[in-house]
C-alpha positions as CSV (number, residue, x, y, z in Angstrom):
1,M,-48.3,39.3,-136.2
2,I,-45.5,37.2,-136.2
3,A,-43.9,36.3,-133.0
4,L,-40.8,35.0,-132.7
5,L,-40.1,33.4,-129.2
6,L,-37.0,32.4,-127.0
7,S,-36.6,31.1,-124.0
8,R,-33.8,34.2,-123.0
9,V,-32.4,36.4,-124.5
10,E,-27.9,36.4,-124.1
11,A,-25.4,37.5,-126.1
12,G,-25.3,33.9,-129.1
13,G,-25.5,33.0,-132.5
14,L,-29.4,32.1,-131.9
15,E,-30.8,35.7,-130.7
16,R,-28.8,37.0,-133.6
17,V,-30.1,35.2,-136.1
18,Q,-33.7,35.6,-134.3
19,F,-32.7,39.5,-134.6
20,N,-31.7,39.5,-138.1
21,L,-35.0,37.8,-139.2
22,A,-37.3,40.1,-137.0
23,R,-35.4,43.2,-138.4
24,A,-35.9,41.5,-142.4
25,L,-39.3,40.7,-141.6
26,A,-40.5,44.1,-140.6
27,D,-38.6,46.0,-143.3
28,R,-41.5,44.0,-145.5
29,G,-44.2,45.3,-143.7
30,H,-44.4,42.2,-141.5
31,A,-45.6,42.9,-137.9
32,V,-42.8,41.4,-135.7
33,Q,-42.8,40.5,-132.1
34,I,-39.8,38.6,-130.1
35,V,-40.9,37.2,-127.3
36,A,-38.4,36.2,-124.8
37,G,-38.7,35.1,-120.6
38,R,-35.4,37.2,-119.5
39,L,-32.9,39.6,-121.0
40,L,-29.4,38.7,-120.3
41,V,-28.1,41.5,-122.8
42,P,-27.3,45.3,-122.3
43,A,-30.2,47.5,-122.6
44,T,-29.9,48.5,-125.6
45,S,-32.3,45.8,-127.6
46,V,-34.8,45.6,-125.0
47,D,-37.4,47.6,-127.4
48,E,-37.3,44.7,-129.8
49,V,-37.9,42.3,-126.9
50,R,-41.1,41.4,-125.2
51,C,-40.0,40.2,-122.0
52,I,-42.6,38.0,-120.3
53,A,-41.2,36.2,-117.6
54,P,-37.9,38.1,-115.4
55,R,-37.8,34.6,-113.1
56,G,-36.9,32.6,-115.1
57,A,-37.7,29.4,-118.1
58,G,-40.8,28.0,-115.7
59,Q,-41.8,31.3,-115.3
60,F,-42.1,31.6,-119.1
61,L,-43.7,28.4,-119.8
62,W,-46.3,29.8,-117.2
63,R,-47.0,33.2,-118.8
64,L,-46.7,32.5,-122.1
65,P,-50.8,31.1,-122.8
66,G,-51.6,34.0,-121.4
67,W,-49.7,36.7,-123.8
68,I,-50.9,34.5,-127.2
69,R,-54.2,34.8,-126.0
70,Q,-54.2,37.9,-125.7
71,N,-52.0,39.5,-128.2
72,R,-53.5,37.0,-130.9
73,P,-50.7,36.0,-133.0
74,S,-51.0,35.2,-136.7
75,V,-47.7,33.0,-136.1
76,I,-45.5,31.7,-133.3
77,V,-42.2,30.4,-134.4
78,T,-40.7,28.1,-132.0
79,T,-36.5,28.0,-131.3
80,S,-36.2,25.5,-128.0
81,N,-37.7,22.4,-127.8
82,D,-39.3,22.0,-124.3
83,V,-41.5,25.5,-125.7
84,A,-42.0,23.7,-129.1
85,V,-43.5,21.3,-127.4
86,W,-45.8,23.1,-123.8
87,L,-47.5,25.0,-127.3
88,L,-48.2,21.8,-128.8
89,L,-49.7,20.4,-126.1
90,L,-51.9,23.5,-125.2
91,R,-52.8,24.6,-128.4
92,R,-56.1,23.6,-128.1
93,W,-57.0,25.5,-125.0
94,L,-55.1,28.3,-126.8
95,G,-57.9,29.1,-128.8
96,A,-57.4,31.2,-131.3
97,D,-56.5,30.7,-135.3
98,T,-52.6,30.9,-134.7
99,A,-50.3,28.7,-136.6
100,V,-47.2,26.9,-134.9
101,V,-44.1,27.1,-136.8
102,V,-41.1,24.7,-135.2
103,T,-37.6,25.6,-136.0
104,Q,-34.6,23.1,-135.1
105,H,-31.3,25.2,-134.5
106,L,-29.2,22.0,-133.0
107,A,-29.2,18.4,-133.8
108,I,-31.1,16.3,-130.8
109,S,-28.8,13.5,-131.2
110,G,-25.4,15.7,-130.2
111,P,-26.3,16.6,-126.9
112,R,-28.7,14.0,-126.2
113,L,-25.2,11.9,-126.9
114,A,-23.2,14.4,-124.5
115,S,-25.5,14.2,-121.3
116,R,-25.6,11.9,-118.6
117,G,-27.8,11.4,-115.4
118,L,-30.6,13.9,-114.8
119,R,-30.1,16.0,-117.9
120,L,-30.2,12.6,-120.1
121,L,-33.7,11.8,-118.2
122,K,-35.3,15.4,-119.2
123,L,-33.8,15.2,-122.9
124,A,-34.8,11.5,-123.1
125,G,-38.3,13.1,-121.9
126,I,-38.7,16.2,-124.5
127,R,-37.5,13.4,-127.3
128,W,-40.4,11.2,-126.4
129,A,-42.8,14.3,-126.5
130,M,-41.4,15.9,-129.9
131,A,-41.7,12.5,-131.3
132,R,-45.7,12.6,-130.6
133,L,-46.0,16.5,-130.9
134,L,-44.5,17.9,-133.6
135,P,-46.2,15.8,-136.6
136,S,-49.1,18.3,-135.3
137,A,-46.8,21.1,-135.6
138,D,-48.2,23.9,-138.9
139,A,-44.7,23.7,-140.4
140,I,-41.2,22.5,-139.1
141,V,-38.3,24.4,-140.2
142,A,-34.3,22.8,-140.0
143,V,-31.6,24.9,-140.1
144,S,-29.6,22.4,-142.3
145,A,-30.6,19.2,-143.9
146,A,-28.1,17.4,-141.5
147,V,-30.3,18.6,-138.5
148,A,-33.5,18.0,-140.4
149,A,-32.0,14.3,-140.9
150,D,-30.9,13.9,-137.3
151,M,-34.8,14.8,-136.5
152,R,-36.3,11.9,-139.1
153,A,-33.6,10.1,-137.4
154,E,-33.9,11.0,-133.4
155,L,-37.9,11.3,-133.8
156,G,-39.1,9.3,-136.5
157,L,-40.6,11.7,-138.4
158,D,-40.6,10.2,-141.8
159,G,-43.1,11.0,-144.4
160,V,-43.2,15.0,-141.7
161,P,-42.3,17.5,-144.2
162,I,-39.4,19.8,-143.0
163,E,-38.1,23.0,-144.6
164,V,-34.6,23.3,-144.5
165,I,-33.9,27.2,-144.1
166,H,-30.1,28.2,-143.5
167,N,-30.0,30.8,-141.0
168,P,-29.8,34.5,-142.1
169,I,-26.4,35.7,-141.6
170,V,-25.2,38.4,-144.3
171,G,-26.9,41.7,-144.9
172,V,-26.6,43.7,-148.5
173,A,-23.8,46.2,-146.8
174,E,-22.1,43.2,-144.4
175,R,-21.1,41.6,-147.5
176,A,-18.0,44.1,-147.8
177,A,-16.5,42.8,-144.5
178,A,-13.3,41.4,-145.6
179,D,-12.6,45.2,-145.8
180,L,-13.1,46.1,-142.1
181,P,-10.5,47.8,-140.4
182,C,-8.4,46.4,-137.4
183,P,-10.1,47.2,-134.0
184,E,-8.3,50.1,-131.6
185,A,-8.2,47.4,-129.0
186,W,-6.6,44.7,-131.0
187,P,-4.4,43.2,-128.4
188,F,-1.2,41.9,-130.7
189,P,1.4,44.0,-132.4
190,H,1.4,44.3,-135.9
191,D,4.5,42.1,-136.8
192,G,3.3,39.7,-138.7
193,V,3.2,36.9,-136.7
194,P,-0.3,34.9,-137.9
195,V,-3.3,35.0,-135.3
196,L,-6.2,32.1,-134.9
197,V,-9.2,33.3,-133.6
198,F,-12.1,31.0,-132.0
199,V,-15.6,32.9,-131.4
200,G,-18.1,31.4,-129.4
201,R,-19.7,30.4,-126.2
202,L,-17.2,28.7,-123.8
203,A,-18.5,25.5,-123.3
204,P,-17.4,22.1,-123.3
205,E,-18.8,20.7,-126.4
206,K,-17.1,24.0,-128.3
207,R,-14.2,21.4,-127.3
208,L,-11.8,24.8,-126.3
209,D,-9.2,22.1,-124.9
210,L,-8.5,20.8,-128.5
211,L,-8.0,24.1,-129.7
212,F,-5.8,25.1,-127.3
213,A,-3.7,21.5,-127.8
214,A,-3.4,22.4,-131.3
215,F,-2.4,25.7,-130.2
216,L,0.4,24.5,-128.8
217,Q,1.8,22.0,-131.3
218,S,1.4,24.9,-133.6
219,R,3.6,26.8,-131.5
220,A,6.4,24.6,-131.9
221,A,6.6,24.8,-135.3
222,R,6.2,28.3,-136.1
223,S,4.9,31.7,-134.0
224,V,1.4,32.1,-134.1
225,R,-1.5,34.2,-131.9
226,L,-4.7,32.4,-130.6
227,L,-7.5,35.2,-129.6
228,V,-10.3,33.6,-127.8
229,L,-13.7,35.9,-128.2
230,G,-16.8,34.7,-125.9
231,T,-17.8,33.6,-122.6
232,G,-19.2,30.9,-120.8
233,P,-18.8,28.2,-118.4
234,I,-15.5,27.0,-118.8
235,A,-13.7,30.3,-119.0
236,R,-12.3,30.4,-115.8
237,E,-10.4,27.0,-116.9
238,L,-9.3,28.1,-120.2
239,E,-7.8,31.1,-118.7
240,Q,-6.0,28.0,-116.0
241,W,-4.6,26.6,-119.5
242,R,-3.2,29.7,-120.4
243,R,-1.2,30.9,-117.7
244,H,0.1,27.0,-116.6
245,A,1.4,26.9,-120.3
246,G,3.2,30.5,-119.9
247,V,1.1,31.8,-123.0
248,E,-0.1,34.9,-121.4
249,Q,1.3,37.4,-124.3
250,D,0.5,35.5,-127.0
251,C,-3.1,33.8,-126.2
252,V,-5.9,36.6,-124.9
253,L,-9.3,35.8,-124.0
254,L,-10.8,39.1,-124.7
255,G,-14.7,38.0,-123.5
256,Q,-17.8,38.9,-125.5
257,V,-17.7,41.2,-128.1
258,H,-20.6,43.3,-129.9
259,D,-19.9,43.0,-133.3
260,V,-17.2,40.0,-134.4
261,L,-16.6,41.1,-138.0
262,P,-13.6,43.3,-137.7
263,W,-11.9,40.5,-135.2
264,I,-12.4,37.9,-137.4
265,A,-11.6,39.9,-140.5
266,N,-8.2,40.8,-139.2
267,S,-7.0,37.2,-138.1
268,D,-5.9,34.8,-140.0
269,V,-7.5,31.6,-139.2
270,L,-11.2,30.8,-137.6
271,V,-11.0,27.8,-136.0
272,L,-14.1,26.1,-134.8
273,P,-13.7,22.4,-132.9
274,S,-16.7,21.7,-131.7
275,D,-18.3,18.0,-131.0
276,Y,-21.8,19.2,-132.4
277,E,-23.2,22.4,-134.1
278,G,-26.4,22.9,-135.1
279,F,-25.1,25.3,-138.4
280,G,-22.2,27.5,-136.6
281,N,-22.7,30.4,-137.9
282,V,-19.5,32.2,-137.2
283,L,-17.9,30.0,-140.7
284,V,-20.2,32.4,-142.0
285,E,-19.1,35.3,-140.6
286,A,-15.7,33.9,-141.2
287,M,-16.2,33.3,-145.2
288,Q,-17.4,36.9,-145.6
289,C,-14.7,38.5,-143.7
290,A,-12.2,36.2,-146.1
291,T,-11.0,34.4,-143.5
292,Q,-9.6,31.0,-143.8
293,I,-11.3,28.1,-141.4
294,V,-10.8,24.7,-140.0
295,A,-13.7,23.3,-138.5
296,T,-14.2,19.5,-136.8
297,D,-16.9,17.2,-139.2
298,C,-19.1,17.7,-137.0
299,P,-22.9,17.1,-137.1
300,S,-24.2,19.0,-138.1
301,G,-23.9,22.3,-139.7
302,P,-19.8,22.8,-140.7
303,A,-19.9,20.5,-143.7
304,E,-22.6,21.4,-145.5
305,I,-21.6,25.2,-145.1
306,L,-18.3,24.3,-146.1
307,D,-19.1,22.3,-149.0
308,H,-17.8,19.1,-147.2
309,G,-14.3,20.7,-147.2
310,R,-14.5,23.0,-150.4
311,F,-14.5,26.6,-148.4
312,G,-12.5,25.0,-145.2
313,Q,-10.6,22.2,-143.6
314,L,-13.0,19.3,-142.6
315,V,-10.9,17.8,-139.7
316,P,-12.3,14.6,-137.4
317,V,-14.0,15.4,-134.0
318,G,-12.0,15.5,-130.6
319,D,-8.6,14.8,-133.2
320,A,-6.0,17.8,-131.6
321,P,-3.4,16.7,-133.7
322,A,-5.6,16.6,-137.3
323,L,-6.7,19.9,-135.9
324,A,-2.9,21.6,-135.5
325,V,-1.8,19.6,-139.0
326,A,-4.6,21.3,-140.3
327,L,-4.3,24.7,-139.1
328,Q,-0.4,24.4,-140.0
329,R,-1.9,23.8,-143.6
330,S,-3.7,26.8,-143.4
331,L,-0.7,29.3,-141.9
332,D,1.3,27.8,-144.3
333,G,-0.4,28.5,-147.2
334,S,-0.8,25.1,-148.3
335,F,-4.5,25.3,-148.0
336,R,-6.2,28.2,-149.2
337,V,-9.2,29.2,-150.3
338,E,-9.6,32.8,-152.4
339,R,-11.0,35.8,-151.3
340,N,-13.4,35.8,-153.8
341,V,-15.0,32.4,-153.4
342,L,-15.5,33.2,-150.0
343,L,-17.1,36.1,-150.6
344,A,-19.3,34.4,-153.0
345,R,-20.2,31.3,-150.9
346,A,-21.0,33.6,-147.8
347,A,-23.4,35.4,-149.8
348,E,-25.2,31.9,-150.5
349,F,-26.3,32.6,-146.7
350,S,-27.9,36.1,-147.2
351,I,-30.5,37.4,-144.8
352,D,-32.7,38.0,-147.6
353,R,-32.5,34.5,-148.9
354,A,-33.6,33.6,-145.7
355,V,-36.5,35.6,-145.1
356,D,-37.9,34.6,-148.4
357,A,-38.3,31.2,-147.5
358,Y,-39.7,31.8,-144.2
359,T,-42.1,34.1,-145.7
360,R,-43.1,31.3,-147.8
361,V,-43.7,28.9,-145.1
362,F,-45.8,31.8,-142.9
363,T,-48.0,32.5,-146.2
364,A,-48.4,28.9,-146.3
365,V,-49.8,28.1,-143.0
366,Q,-52.2,31.0,-142.5
367,S,-53.5,29.7,-145.3
368,R,-54.5,26.9,-144.1
369,A,-55.1,27.9,-140.4
370,V,-58.0,27.0,-139.3
371,P,-59.8,27.8,-135.7
372,P,-58.4,24.7,-133.2
373,S,-62.2,23.6,-132.1
374,R,-62.7,22.7,-135.9
375,R,-59.5,20.8,-136.6
């Protein structure tokens, strides 16, 4: 059995990636189980998840070794750094012929540089432990070449193999997402006014403040609307910005949406103004919807996905005026990537391609797995 570990299941990009991977592996005949602490989304997905720690992260770390000893998975795939460190510390005690594959979904440097106080101390401790323990993992996977490079720089992993496998985003049936009809709950009139869309967690590192400033600047030049999909800690603050600026009719906060593709497909420009990313799943989703893209050139995924500006505009991190200029170029057509080009690029991030790569990794680690007592 292959166990995919999540400390909790939310309605986010990491979770979508794990569900895509689990379903595709199962379709190929593998026994797969997503093991999580808590399920924080509607129970429609509960059959695919084994929840072992409803009380939170501490309980998850405590109960996980027992679950492993009882179920004896052949491969465990970690998705968070603290869980990876915990498993690598305990692997001798676990006593099973279980391979540990560590996957890195976010640049280590981004959160570290953005943190202060106790959180910074916590991240420093995890970083110290990762530098010493990750070389003992059976395999390490990074979701982008930039994340792999960040791992080497942050952890001193020169000489340690790191496999780069892009996130599995696009399924065969989804490659025609550019043709999706407009959602019935579309909040704006169909009057030709272009729509900007943001999709993601409403968190400080996503820099919704920059997006809002660029949106207001763009409105000074032409009519434009903004659609925000997602939830998070700054949702109330964003609502206050919207009301204070008096743009309630042209800026709509829609909250969490189960299927984002129809909303992206019927918008004109997707905007990702983050300070840092691990990959940037929504950029691939925008390309498969043939929607124009403006993103910050942040670590670690956008430049790699957009081929340094070939498939969408990249602007400096933290630069609202540059973001506004790029938005204007997309809106007036002076920068435009053709539909067929975007669809072809999106297909390069197919689920099948990612599963092929993960299968090779799993086969390799299982073939050389030996009991911990003989290591």
